[in-house]
C-alpha positions, 0 to 999 in steps of 0.5 A: 748358463754353461749348458746353454752357450757354446765353447767360445763363450766367456762368462764373468761371475761377480761375487762379493763374498770370497767364501761363497766362491770357495764353497762353490769351488769345493764342497758345493761345486760337486753338486753342479759339476764344478762350473767355476772350474770351466775354462769359459768362466772368469770369477771376479770377487768384487761388486757387479756394480764396479764391473758394469761401470768400468770401461771394457768390452760389451756383454751379450747378456748381464744377469743380475741375481742379487739380494732378493731383487729391486725391492728387497736389498740386502747389501745396501750398495746394490740399491744402485743396480736398479736405478735408471743411471745403472740401467743406461750404463748396462745398456751401453755395455750390452751389444746390439742384441744384448739382454739384461735379466733381473731376478726378483722375489716379487714384482717391482712397480718402481723397477718397471718404471725404470725399465720404461724410462730406458730405450728398451723393450722388456718383459716380466715372467712369473716362475712358480715356486711350487707346482701346486701353488701358482700364487707363490712365484718369483719374477724374472725381468728381461730387457734389451734394445731388440728384445722380441 
């Protein structure tokens, strides 16, 4: 993300587990040129749900890479992320050209129904896990008010 945005961008990273932030600041940070030390990054050790529902400025993009997607919840509180009410709140937090991206280990018919129920255009893209096996893939959902 840092490579794709300009110098004026501001990126908020939410992480529930402080140790994961510490790992990415120190031993793992070197593998990605210490992205959390970039002045454009603000790390918040709290639930992304709390950040989404709080009042505040709009976002150009919200990227949810939580658990294993809508159908494979590991942290029980994240179940709310994929509900219609939360998608409406995300819609309210996004600017007019804003986009939400959701990573999932697989397609989710239930989540697709939620996306259909919000005034958005959305797409589903499959990303192969292995160049030699197109059948094994992850799913990326992109949704927005003006998504082309």
